[in-house]
C-alpha positions in Angstrom: -136.5 -64.1 205.1 -140.0 -63.6 203.7 -140.8 -60.8 201.3 -143.1 -59.3 203.9 -140.4 -59.2 206.5 -138.0 -57.6 204.0 -140.7 -55.0 203.2 -141.2 -54.2 206.9 -137.4 -53.9 207.5 -136.9 -51.6 204.5 -139.8 -49.3 205.5 -138.5 -49.1 209.0 -135.0 -47.9 208.0 -136.3 -45.6 205.2 -138.5 -43.9 207.8 -135.5 -43.5 210.1 -133.4 -42.0 207.3 -136.2 -39.6 206.5 -136.8 -38.5 210.1 -133.1 -38.0 210.5 -132.8 -36.0 207.3 -129.9 -38.3 206.6 -129.6 -37.3 202.9 -130.0 -33.5 203.3 -126.7 -31.7 203.0 -125.8 -29.8 206.1 -124.0 -26.8 204.3 -121.3 -27.3 206.9 -118.3 -25.3 205.7 -116.0 -27.5 207.7 -116.8 -30.5 205.5 -115.6 -30.9 201.8 -118.6 -30.6 199.4 -119.5 -33.0 196.6 -122.2 -32.6 194.0 -123.5 -36.0 192.9 -125.6 -35.7 189.7 -127.5 -38.2 187.7 -129.2 -37.8 184.3 -132.8 -37.1 185.1 -135.4 -39.6 184.0 -138.1 -39.0 181.5 -141.5 -39.5 183.2 -143.0 -41.2 180.2 -143.4 -44.9 181.3 -145.1 -46.8 184.1 -142.3 -46.0 186.6 -138.6 -46.6 187.2 -137.2 -49.7 185.5 -133.9 -51.6 185.4 -132.5 -49.1 182.9 -132.8 -46.5 185.7 -131.7 -48.8 188.5 -128.4 -49.7 187.0 -126.8 -46.2 186.8 -128.7 -44.8 189.8 -127.5 -47.6 192.1 -123.9 -46.9 191.2 -124.3 -43.2 191.9 -126.2 -43.9 195.1 -123.3 -46.1 196.4 -121.0 -43.2 195.5 -123.1 -40.7 197.5 -123.3 -42.9 200.6 -119.6 -43.7 200.5 -118.7 -40.1 200.3 -121.0 -39.2 203.2 -119.3 -41.9 205.3 -115.9 -40.3 204.3 -117.1 -37.0 205.7 -118.3 -35.2 202.7 -121.3 -33.0 202.6 -123.1 -34.4 199.6 -125.8 -32.8 197.4 -127.6 -35.5 195.5 -130.6 -34.1 193.8 -133.4 -35.7 191.7 -135.3 -34.2 188.9 -137.7 -35.1 186.1 -137.1 -34.3 182.5 -140.8 -33.8 182.1 -141.0 -31.6 179.0 -140.6 -32.8 175.4 -141.6 -35.4 172.9 -141.4 -38.4 175.4 -143.9 -37.0 177.8 -146.2 -35.7 175.0 -146.3 -39.1 173.2 -147.1 -40.9 176.5 -149.9 -38.5 177.2 -151.3 -38.9 173.7 -151.1 -42.7 174.0 -153.2 -42.6 177.2 -155.6 -39.9 176.1 -154.5 -37.4 178.8 -153.2 -33.9 178.8 -149.4 -33.8 179.3 -149.7 -31.7 182.4 -151.9 -34.4 184.0 -149.8 -37.4 182.9 -146.6 -35.8 184.0 -148.0 -35.1 187.5 -149.3 -38.6 187.7 -146.0 -40.2 186.6 -143.9 -38.1 188.9 -145.8 -39.4 191.9 -145.2 -43.0 190.7 -141.5 -42.3 190.2 -141.2 -40.8 193.7 -142.8 -43.9 195.1 -140.4 -46.2 193.2 -137.5 -44.1 194.4 -138.7 -44.6 198.0 -139.1 -48.4 197.5 -135.5 -48.6 196.1 -134.2 -46.5 199.0 -132.2 -44.2 196.8 -130.5 -41.4 198.9 -131.6 -38.4 197.0 -132.0 -35.1 198.9 -135.8 -34.8 199.4 -135.4 -31.0 199.4 -133.7 -30.9 196.0 -136.4 -32.0 193.6 -137.2 -30.3 190.3 -139.3 -31.0 187.2 -138.4 -29.3 183.9 -142.2 -28.6 183.4 -142.4 -26.5 186.6 -143.0 -22.8 185.6 -140.1 -21.6 187.8 -137.7 -23.9 185.9 -139.2 -22.9 182.5 -138.6 -19.3 183.5 -134.9 -19.7 183.7 -134.7 -21.9 180.6 -136.4 -19.2 178.7 -134.2 -16.5 180.3 -131.1 -18.5 179.0 -132.5 -18.7 175.5 -133.0 -14.9 175.5 -129.4 -14.4 176.5 -128.3 -16.6 173.6 -130.5 -14.7 171.2 -129.1 -11.3 172.3 -125.6 -12.3 171.5 -126.3 -14.1 168.3 -126.0 -17.6 169.5 -129.7 -18.3 168.8 -130.8 -17.6 165.3 -133.6 -18.6 162.9 -132.9 -19.7 159.3 -134.2 -22.1 156.7 -132.3 -25.4 157.1 -132.9 -29.0 156.2 -134.4 -30.9 159.0 -135.0 -34.5 159.9 -138.7 -34.7 159.7 -140.7 -37.7 161.1 -144.0 -37.8 159.3 -145.5 -40.1 162.0 -144.5 -37.9 165.0 -144.8 -34.8 162.9 -141.8 -33.1 164.4 -138.2 -32.3 163.6 -135.4 -34.4 165.0 -131.6 -33.9 165.4 -129.2 -36.5 164.0 -128.6 -37.6 167.6 -132.3 -38.4 167.9 -132.1 -40.9 165.1 -131.5 -44.6 165.4 -130.1 -46.2 162.2 -131.6 -43.3 160.3 -135.1 -43.8 161.8 -137.1 -41.9 164.5 -136.0 -43.1 167.9 -139.6 -42.8 169.2 -141.8 -44.4 166.6 -138.9 -46.2 164.7 -140.5 -45.0 161.4 -138.8 -43.5 158.4 -137.4 -39.9 158.5 -137.3 -37.6 155.5 -135.4 -34.4 154.8 -137.5 -31.2 154.8 -136.6 -27.6 154.5 -138.0 -25.4 157.2 -137.4 -22.2 159.1 -136.2 -23.2 162.5 -134.3 -21.9 165.5 -130.7 -23.0 166.0 -128.1 -22.7 168.6 -124.7 -21.8 167.2 -122.7 -24.7 168.6 -120.1 -24.4 165.7 -118.9 -21.1 167.2 -117.4 -23.2 170.0 -116.1 -26.1 167.8 -112.5 -25.1 168.1 -112.7 -24.8 171.8 -114.5 -28.1 172.1 -111.4 -29.7 170.5 -108.6 -27.5 171.9 -109.9 -27.5 175.4 -109.8 -31.3 175.6 -106.2 -30.7 176.8 -107.7 -29.3 180.0 -109.8 -32.3 181.0 -108.9 -35.7 182.2 -111.0 -37.8 179.8 -109.5 -41.0 178.6 -107.7 -40.8 175.2 -110.3 -42.9 173.4 -113.1 -40.6 174.6 -111.0 -37.6 173.4 -110.6 -39.2 170.0 -114.3 -39.9 169.7 -115.0 -36.2 170.5 -112.5 -35.0 168.0 -113.8 -37.3 165.3 -117.4 -36.3 166.1 -116.6 -32.6 165.8 -114.7 -33.3 162.6 -112.6 -30.2 162.1 -111.0 -29.7 158.8 -109.1 -26.9 157.1 -109.5 -25.9 153.5 -111.0 -23.3 151.3 -114.2 -21.9 150.0 -114.5 -21.4 146.2 -117.1 -19.4 144.4 -118.3 -20.7 141.1 -120.5 -18.5 138.8 -123.6 -20.1 137.5 -125.1 -17.5 135.2 -125.9 -14.6 137.5 -125.7 -16.8 140.6 -122.8 -17.9 142.8 -122.4 -21.5 144.0 -120.0 -21.8 146.9 -118.2 -25.1 147.6 -115.9 -26.1 150.4 -112.9 -28.3 149.8 -109.9 -29.5 151.7 -108.0 -29.8 148.4 -108.2 -26.5 146.5 -105.0 -27.6 144.8 -107.0 -30.2 142.8 -109.2 -27.5 141.2 -108.0 -28.2 137.7 -109.2 -31.8 138.1 -112.8 -30.7 138.8 -114.7 -31.9 135.8 -118.2 -31.5 137.3 -120.0 -30.2 140.4 -122.7 -31.7 142.5 -125.4 -30.0 144.6 -127.5 -31.6 147.3 -131.1 -32.1 146.1 -132.3 -29.7 148.8 -129.9 -26.9 147.8 -131.6 -23.5 147.7 -130.2 -22.7 144.3 -131.9 -25.8 142.8 -135.2 -24.8 144.3 -134.9 -21.2 142.9 -133.8 -22.4 139.4 -136.8 -24.7 139.3 -139.1 -21.9 140.4 -137.6 -19.6 137.7 -137.9 -22.3 135.0 -134.2 -22.3 134.4 -133.9 -26.1 134.4 -134.8 -27.7 131.1 -135.4 -31.2 132.5 -137.4 -29.9 135.5 -139.7 -32.9 135.8 -136.8 -35.3 136.1 -135.1 -33.1 138.7 -138.3 -32.8 140.8 -138.8 -36.5 140.7 -135.3 -37.2 141.9 -135.7 -34.6 144.7 -138.9 -36.3 145.8 -137.2 -39.7 145.9 -134.2 -38.3 147.9 -136.5 -37.1 150.6 -137.3 -40.7 151.6 -133.7 -41.6 152.1 -132.0 -41.1 155.4 -128.5 -39.7 155.9 -126.9 -43.1 156.6 -128.2 -44.5 153.3 -127.2 -41.4 151.3 -123.6 -41.3 152.6 -123.0 -45.1 152.2 -119.9 -45.2 150.1 -120.6 -48.6 148.8 -124.1 -47.7 147.4 -124.4 -47.1 143.6 -124.3 -43.4 142.8 -127.4 -41.8 141.4 -128.1 -38.3 140.2 -129.6 -36.0 137.5 -127.9 -33.5 135.3 -129.2 -29.9 135.7 -129.6 -29.1 132.1 -129.5 -25.4 131.6 -127.2 -24.7 134.5 -123.4 -24.9 134.1 -120.7 -23.6 136.5 -117.6 -21.7 135.6 -114.3 -22.7 137.1 -112.9 -19.4 138.4 -109.3 -20.5 138.1 -109.4 -21.1 134.3 -112.8 -20.2 133.0 -113.7 -23.8 132.1 -117.4 -24.7 131.9 -118.4 -27.7 134.0 -121.8 -29.5 134.2 -123.9 -29.4 137.3 -125.7 -32.4 138.8 -127.8 -33.1 141.8 -127.1 -36.3 143.8 -128.2 -37.6 147.2 -124.6 -38.4 148.2 -124.2 -34.6 148.8 -125.8 -33.3 152.0 -127.4 -29.9 152.2 -126.2 -29.3 155.8 -122.5 -30.0 155.4 -120.3 -27.4 153.9 -122.4 -25.4 151.5 -124.4 -28.3 150.2 -122.3 -28.4 147.0 -119.0 -30.0 146.0 -116.5 -29.7 143.2 -116.0 -33.2 141.9 -112.4 -34.4 141.2 -113.0 -37.9 140.1 -109.3 -38.8 139.6 -108.7 -38.4 143.3 -112.0 -39.2 145.1 -113.7 -42.5 145.3 -117.3 -41.2 145.3 -116.6 -38.8 142.5 -114.9 -41.5 140.5 -117.9 -43.8 140.8 -120.2 -41.0 139.7 -118.0 -40.0 136.8 -117.8 -43.6 135.5 -121.5 -44.0 135.7 -122.3 -40.8 133.8 -119.4 -40.9 131.4 -117.7 -37.7 132.7 -114.1 -36.7 132.1 -111.4 -37.9 134.6 -108.3 -35.7 134.7 -105.5 -36.7 137.1 -103.8 -33.7 138.7 -101.4 -35.6 141.0 -98.5 -37.6 139.7 -98.6 -41.3 140.2 -102.1 -41.9 139.1 -103.5 -43.7 136.0 -106.5 -42.3 134.2 -107.8 -45.9 133.7 -108.3 -46.2 137.5 -109.0 -43.9 140.3 -105.8 -42.4 141.7 -107.1 -40.9 144.9 -104.4 -42.7 146.9 -101.6 -40.9 145.1 -100.3 -37.6 146.4 -97.3 -36.7 144.2 -96.3 -33.5 142.5 -99.0 -31.6 140.6 -99.6 -32.2 136.9 -102.2 -30.8 134.5 -102.5 -27.9 137.0 -101.1 -24.9 135.1 -99.4 -22.6 137.7 -99.2 -25.4 140.3 -97.4 -27.9 138.0 -94.5 -29.5 139.9 -95.6 -28.2 143.3 -96.1 -30.3 146.4 -99.5 -30.4 148.2 -98.7 -27.8 150.8 -97.2 -25.2 148.5 -100.0 -25.7 145.9 -102.7 -25.2 148.5 -101.1 -22.0 149.8 -100.6 -20.6 146.3 -104.1 -21.5 145.1 -105.7 -19.8 148.2 -103.5 -16.7 147.7 -104.5 -16.4 144.0 -108.1 -17.0 144.9 -108.1 -14.3 147.5 -106.5 -11.8 145.1 -109.2 -12.7 142.5 -111.9 -12.5 145.1 -113.3 -15.9 144.4 -111.7 -18.1 147.1 -110.5 -17.9 150.7 -109.2 -20.1 153.5 -111.9 -21.7 155.6 -112.7 -24.3 158.2 -115.5 -26.8 158.3 -116.8 -29.2 160.9 -118.9 -32.3 160.9 -120.5 -30.8 164.0 -123.6 -28.8 163.1 -125.5 -26.1 164.9 -128.2 -27.5 167.1 -131.6 -27.4 165.5 -133.6 -26.1 168.5 -137.2 -25.9 167.1 -139.8 -28.6 167.8 -143.2 -28.6 166.3 -144.6 -30.0 169.5 -147.0 -28.7 172.2 -145.4 -29.9 175.3 -142.1 -28.0 175.3 -140.8 -24.8 176.7 -142.2 -21.9 174.6 -139.5 -19.9 172.7 -139.9 -16.5 174.4 -139.9 -14.3 171.3 -142.5 -12.4 169.3 -142.3 -11.3 165.7 -143.2 -7.8 164.8 -143.3 -6.5 161.2 -141.5 -3.3 162.4 -139.0 -4.6 164.9 -138.4 -8.2 163.8 -137.8 -10.8 166.5 -138.1 -9.3 170.0 -137.6 -11.1 173.3 -140.4 -11.2 175.9 -139.4 -8.9 178.8 -137.9 -10.7 181.8 -140.8 -9.7 184.1 -143.2 -11.5 181.7 -141.4 -14.8 182.1 -142.3 -17.6 182.1 -144.3 -17.8 178.9 -146.6 -20.8 179.4 -148.4 -22.4 176.5 -152.2 -22.3 176.7 -154.2 -25.3 177.7 -155.5 -26.9 174.5 -157.2 -30.2 174.1 -156.0 -30.9 170.5 -152.2 -30.8 170.9 -151.5 -33.1 168.0 -148.9 -31.8 165.5 -150.4 -30.3 162.4 -150.0 -32.1 159.0 -148.2 -29.2 157.4 -145.4 -29.2 160.0 -146.5 -26.2 162.1 -146.7 -26.4 165.8 -150.1 -27.2 167.3 -149.7 -23.9 169.2 -150.4 -22.2 165.9 -154.1 -23.2 166.4 -154.2 -21.1 169.6 -154.7 -17.8 167.7 -155.8 -15.8 170.8 -152.5 -16.7 172.4 -150.4 -16.3 169.3 -151.6 -12.8 168.5 -150.0 -10.3 170.9 -148.3 -6.9 170.9 -144.6 -6.0 170.4 -142.9 -5.3 173.7 -140.7 -2.7 171.9 -143.2 -0.6 169.8 -146.6 -1.8 170.9 -147.6 -2.8 167.3 -149.4 -6.1 166.6 -147.0 -9.1 166.8 -147.2 -12.9 166.9 -145.6 -15.3 169.3 -143.2 -18.0 168.2 -145.2 -21.3 168.1 -142.3 -23.7 167.9 -141.1 -25.0 171.2 -137.8 -26.0 172.7 -136.6 -29.7 172.5 
């Protein structure tokens, strides 16, 4: 059959389907209902491609099969039309994102028709529609009101080419998934969603779903729950908190390591408390160019710099231990600092051997001439814990630490709170204003949605601020609570 005859036949039947409203759910209560949902495409290319066709065809077969089985099927289509993908496409073609999105959605709709996908034509949304944005912003406000959305200074993955922050999931081999360029760590005030408050439920409630076992295992490993303790070390007048799963090895801690981005390091430098400040600053600058994958590679040679002028005090015995910064410690895991027990940890052993630091085994079965991290016998060189097993020693150490006020039981997760700020123009505005009197205040519901102004220069700023910061007439507003001058948040949602 010729291509033209195929085209004629397809157009004929697609028109029949449309005229008969064949894909519109009937809301017939006599029929069982089924919600068939795909992941909405980004309208940021020249149209649907094979990467869309593969999953959509499978889901389309499912929808048609269930209709034939007597189900009333809702099969919607939407367009994920806000965010960095759409903005970069618009920039590439010299268009405003609102124009490029509208153009691309028409192309996508045409492609869907050509493919004959059985989406419900009455259930179409685009995330850039003001009515959709309204409810996205309303949800954010609810999160904010109950403390699930908060702003704090945190290390972010910063892409200097795209000039925006990225989550770990938006990286590919440690590089930006969009431009494939290098990513560096940068400290910035940003909005976060408190995902870790649900970390335990995300693991425990896996018992309630019918995922396959290997998927459950992947989820558990990704969340990475561990139980341990937090210990406070005094450093002069400051307190350095570390998290460890093995508080029982505290007497083997011969040094401590902070992440180069740690807030205490920045403050000590600013206060001229570090004698070798130039070397420390140079190391921090080099660390920024390394991605997380490189920094946590266990096989990589350890590097670091001693913080001369800052020593920590072991709260269990008063021993003074030196402090270092090293890029194998990450600022956004635990407290960005570790107590190093080189006799029983591979990375700490490598670091201690390189810098000539003491190695004190505290578990029987090890040999000080080689790392003994695989040994887990009774405690030695551990004062009140000598002769104890692991479980008893941990419990006793936590109890004594709680009595002394310098340690406590704690949990940690590999899962991190979701960095929710983007320094981009084409994203949902965060519906909050900042008032010097009232702090952060939500925009009233009757003023939603908050839509960004139409600006022609929507390129990210070199200093990491959102391009919306240039729209001063829009930024400057009044506080909904007290009526005083206030400023809109200029970061957008991802």
